[in-house]
Structure formats: C-alpha cells, structure tokens
VEXZAGU-520236 format. One record per residue: residue number from 1; chain; z negated, x negated, y of N, C-alpha, C in turn; residue in three letters. Coordinates in steps of 0.2 Angstrom, whole numbers, plus 5000, padded with zeros to 4 digits. Atoms other than C-alpha are relative to their C-alpha. Layout:
BEGIN
+-----+-----+------+------+------+-------+-------+-------+------+------+------+------+
| seq | mol | n.pz | n.px | n.py | ca.pz | ca.px | ca.py | c.pz | c.px | c.py | type |
+-----+-----+------+------+------+-------+-------+-------+------+------+------+------+
| NUM |   A |    Z |    X |    Y |     Z |     X |     Y |    Z |    X |    Y |  ALA |
...
+-----+-----+------+------+------+-------+-------+-------+------+------+------+------+
end
This chain:
BEGIN
+-----+-----+------+------+------+-------+-------+-------+------+------+------+------+
| seq | mol | n.pz | n.px | n.py | ca.pz | ca.px | ca.py | c.pz | c.px | c.py | type |
+-----+-----+------+------+------+-------+-------+-------+------+------+------+------+
|   1 |   A | 5001 | 5006 | 5005 |  4735 |  5529 |  5233 | 4994 | 4996 | 5002 |  UNK |
|   2 |   A | 5006 | 5004 | 4998 |  4719 |  5519 |  5232 | 5002 | 4993 | 5001 |  UNK |
|   3 |   A | 4999 | 5007 | 4999 |  4719 |  5502 |  5239 | 4995 | 4996 | 4996 |  UNK |
|   4 |   A | 5004 | 5004 | 5004 |  4713 |  5489 |  5227 | 4999 | 4993 | 5003 |  UNK |
|   5 |   A | 5001 | 5006 | 4996 |  4704 |  5475 |  5237 | 4997 | 4995 | 4995 |  UNK |
|   6 |   A | 5002 | 5006 | 5003 |  4701 |  5458 |  5230 | 4996 | 4995 | 5004 |  UNK |
|   7 |   A | 5005 | 5004 | 4996 |  4686 |  5448 |  5236 | 5002 | 4992 | 4999 |  UNK |
|   8 |   A | 4998 | 5007 | 5000 |  4689 |  5430 |  5240 | 4995 | 4996 | 4995 |  UNK |
|   9 |   A | 5004 | 5004 | 5005 |  4683 |  5417 |  5227 | 4995 | 4996 | 5003 |  UNK |
|  10 |   A | 5005 | 5004 | 4997 |  4673 |  5408 |  5240 | 4994 | 5004 | 5002 |  UNK |
|  11 |   A | 5006 | 4996 | 4998 |  4662 |  5423 |  5243 | 4994 | 5000 | 4996 |  UNK |
|  12 |   A | 5005 | 5000 | 5004 |  4652 |  5421 |  5228 | 4999 | 5007 | 4997 |  UNK |
|  13 |   A | 5001 | 4993 | 5004 |  4646 |  5435 |  5216 | 4996 | 5005 | 5004 |  UNK |
|  14 |   A | 5004 | 4995 | 4997 |  4633 |  5443 |  5226 | 5001 | 5000 | 5008 |  UNK |
|  15 |   A | 4999 | 5001 | 4993 |  4639 |  5439 |  5244 | 5002 | 5007 | 5003 |  UNK |
|  16 |   A | 4998 | 4994 | 4997 |  4640 |  5454 |  5255 | 5005 | 5000 | 5006 |  UNK |
|  17 |   A | 4995 | 5001 | 4994 |  4650 |  5447 |  5270 | 5005 | 4995 | 4997 |  UNK |
|  18 |   A | 4995 | 5004 | 5003 |  4666 |  5441 |  5263 | 5007 | 5003 | 5002 |  UNK |
|  19 |   A | 4993 | 4998 | 4999 |  4685 |  5442 |  5265 | 5003 | 5003 | 4994 |  UNK |
|  20 |   A | 4996 | 4996 | 5005 |  4695 |  5454 |  5255 | 5007 | 5001 | 5001 |  UNK |
|  21 |   A | 4993 | 4999 | 4999 |  4713 |  5455 |  5252 | 5003 | 5006 | 4996 |  UNK |
|  22 |   A | 4996 | 4995 | 5004 |  4725 |  5469 |  5246 | 5007 | 5001 | 5001 |  UNK |
|  23 |   A | 4993 | 4999 | 4998 |  4743 |  5472 |  5244 | 5001 | 5006 | 5004 |  UNK |
|  24 |   A | 4999 | 4995 | 4996 |  4750 |  5483 |  5257 | 5008 | 4999 | 5002 |  UNK |
|  25 |   A | 4993 | 5002 | 5000 |  4769 |  5482 |  5254 | 5003 | 5002 | 5007 |  UNK |
|  26 |   A | 4998 | 5007 | 5002 |  4778 |  5473 |  5262 | 4995 | 4995 | 5003 |  UNK |
|  27 |   A | 5005 | 5005 | 4997 |  4762 |  5465 |  5270 | 4995 | 4999 | 4995 |  UNK |
|  28 |   A | 5007 | 5001 | 5003 |  4745 |  5459 |  5264 | 4995 | 5003 | 5005 |  UNK |
|  29 |   A | 5005 | 4998 | 4995 |  4730 |  5468 |  5271 | 4994 | 4995 | 4999 |  UNK |
|  30 |   A | 5006 | 5004 | 5000 |  4714 |  5458 |  5275 | 4994 | 5004 | 5003 |  UNK |
|  31 |   A | 5005 | 4997 | 4997 |  4697 |  5464 |  5279 | 4993 | 4997 | 4999 |  UNK |
|  32 |   A | 5007 | 5002 | 5000 |  4679 |  5459 |  5282 | 4996 | 5005 | 4996 |  UNK |
|  33 |   A | 5003 | 4995 | 5004 |  4668 |  5467 |  5269 | 4994 | 5004 | 5004 |  UNK |
|  34 |   A | 5006 | 4997 | 4996 |  4654 |  5471 |  5283 | 5004 | 5005 | 5004 |  UNK |
|  35 |   A | 4996 | 4995 | 4996 |  4668 |  5481 |  5293 | 5006 | 5002 | 4997 |  UNK |
|  36 |   A | 4994 | 4999 | 5004 |  4679 |  5488 |  5280 | 5005 | 5005 | 5003 |  UNK |
|  37 |   A | 4996 | 4996 | 4997 |  4687 |  5500 |  5292 | 5005 | 4996 | 5005 |  UNK |
|  38 |   A | 4995 | 5004 | 4996 |  4695 |  5486 |  5302 | 5004 | 4995 | 4996 |  UNK |
|  39 |   A | 4995 | 5004 | 5004 |  4710 |  5478 |  5294 | 5005 | 4997 | 5004 |  UNK |
|  40 |   A | 4995 | 5004 | 4997 |  4722 |  5465 |  5298 | 5006 | 5000 | 4995 |  UNK |
|  41 |   A | 4994 | 5000 | 5005 |  4740 |  5466 |  5290 | 5004 | 4994 | 5002 |  UNK |
|  42 |   A | 4996 | 5005 | 4998 |  4751 |  5451 |  5289 | 5006 | 4999 | 4994 |  UNK |
|  43 |   A | 4995 | 5002 | 5005 |  4767 |  5446 |  5280 | 4998 | 4994 | 4996 |  UNK |
|  44 |   A | 5002 | 5006 | 5004 |  4765 |  5434 |  5266 | 5001 | 4993 | 5003 |  UNK |
|  45 |   A | 4998 | 5006 | 4996 |  4774 |  5421 |  5277 | 4994 | 4998 | 5005 |  UNK |
|  46 |   A | 5005 | 5001 | 4995 |  4762 |  5424 |  5291 | 4993 | 4998 | 4998 |  UNK |
|  47 |   A | 5007 | 5001 | 5003 |  4746 |  5424 |  5280 | 5000 | 4992 | 4998 |  UNK |
|  48 |   A | 5000 | 5007 | 5002 |  4752 |  5407 |  5273 | 4999 | 4995 | 5006 |  UNK |
|  49 |   A | 5001 | 5004 | 4994 |  4754 |  5400 |  5290 | 4993 | 5000 | 5003 |  UNK |
|  50 |   A | 5007 | 5000 | 4998 |  4737 |  5406 |  5295 | 4995 | 4996 | 4996 |  UNK |
|  51 |   A | 5004 | 5004 | 5004 |  4729 |  5398 |  5280 | 5001 | 4992 | 5001 |  UNK |
|  52 |   A | 4998 | 5007 | 4999 |  4739 |  5381 |  5283 | 4996 | 4998 | 5007 |  UNK |
|  53 |   A | 5003 | 5002 | 4993 |  4733 |  5382 |  5302 | 4992 | 4999 | 4999 |  UNK |
|  54 |   A | 5007 | 5000 | 5001 |  4715 |  5385 |  5296 | 4998 | 4993 | 4997 |  UNK |
|  55 |   A | 5001 | 5006 | 5003 |  4716 |  5370 |  5285 | 5002 | 4993 | 5004 |  UNK |
|  56 |   A | 4998 | 5006 | 4996 |  4724 |  5358 |  5298 | 4994 | 4998 | 5004 |  UNK |
|  57 |   A | 5006 | 5003 | 4997 |  4710 |  5346 |  5304 | 5001 | 5001 | 5008 |  UNK |
|  58 |   A | 5000 | 4999 | 4993 |  4705 |  5349 |  5322 | 5003 | 4994 | 5004 |  UNK |
|  59 |   A | 4997 | 5006 | 4997 |  4715 |  5338 |  5334 | 5007 | 4998 | 4998 |  UNK |
|  60 |   A | 4994 | 5002 | 5003 |  4730 |  5336 |  5323 | 5005 | 5005 | 5002 |  UNK |
|  61 |   A | 4995 | 4996 | 4998 |  4745 |  5343 |  5331 | 5006 | 5001 | 4995 |  UNK |
|  62 |   A | 4994 | 4998 | 5004 |  4759 |  5352 |  5321 | 5006 | 4998 | 5003 |  UNK |
|  63 |   A | 4993 | 5001 | 4998 |  4777 |  5347 |  5322 | 5003 | 5007 | 5002 |  UNK |
|  64 |   A | 4997 | 4994 | 4998 |  4788 |  5360 |  5331 | 5003 | 5004 | 4994 |  UNK |
|  65 |   A | 4997 | 4997 | 5005 |  4797 |  5363 |  5315 | 4995 | 5004 | 4995 |  UNK |
|  66 |   A | 5005 | 4997 | 5004 |  4781 |  5369 |  5307 | 4997 | 5006 | 5003 |  UNK |
|  67 |   A | 5002 | 4994 | 4997 |  4778 |  5383 |  5320 | 5002 | 5006 | 4997 |  UNK |
|  68 |   A | 4998 | 4994 | 5004 |  4777 |  5399 |  5310 | 5002 | 5006 | 5005 |  UNK |
|  69 |   A | 4999 | 4994 | 4997 |  4784 |  5415 |  5315 | 4996 | 5005 | 4997 |  UNK |
|  70 |   A | 5005 | 4996 | 5003 |  4770 |  5427 |  5312 | 5000 | 5007 | 5003 |  UNK |
|  71 |   A | 5001 | 4993 | 4998 |  4768 |  5446 |  5312 | 4993 | 5002 | 4997 |  UNK |
|  72 |   A | 5007 | 4998 | 5002 |  4749 |  5451 |  5312 | 4999 | 5006 | 5004 |  UNK |
|  73 |   A | 5001 | 4994 | 4997 |  4744 |  5468 |  5316 | 4992 | 5002 | 4998 |  UNK |
|  74 |   A | 5007 | 4998 | 5000 |  4726 |  5474 |  5319 | 4999 | 5008 | 5000 |  UNK |
|  75 |   A | 5001 | 4992 | 5001 |  4721 |  5492 |  5313 | 4992 | 5001 | 4999 |  UNK |
|  76 |   A | 5007 | 4998 | 5001 |  4704 |  5500 |  5313 | 4997 | 5005 | 5005 |  UNK |
|  77 |   A | 5003 | 4995 | 4996 |  4691 |  5511 |  5321 | 4994 | 4997 | 5003 |  UNK |
+-----+-----+------+------+------+-------+-------+-------+------+------+------+------+
end
C-alpha cells in the first residue's frame, strides 16, 4: 500500500525542506522531506500534545494536568 504524504501548509509551494504527514493507522507518520527514509510515528493524542508544546511560549510552565502521555517512535535508516 502506497503512503500518501501531505506537505505542511507552512512549507510553501516550492519548498524542498518541509514537514510531511501521512496516516499510518492507528498512528500518524511524520517525516522531513530532505530525509524521507527517517520517519516518526505518533498517536493523534501525542501529536496534538507535541504541537501544543511547540506553541507554548518559552518559560511558561504547563500544569501537571496538562502533561501528555505520548507514544513516539523513530524509524529509519
């Protein structure tokens, strides 16, 4: 089965180095377009927590109830 990768909308039309996502049931696969053989898989919940953490301003601490339970797995060559 062929994986259908979706480029991040922040990458622009002609960008060569961008983040790509693809469904990988029950997870979501992520990869950098410059190194497509290296992928990261995450549950949708873990990916949402990662995105929230990236958007959290530096120095702002999260409350303990916000601590995500994440499953991230690195694969590649």
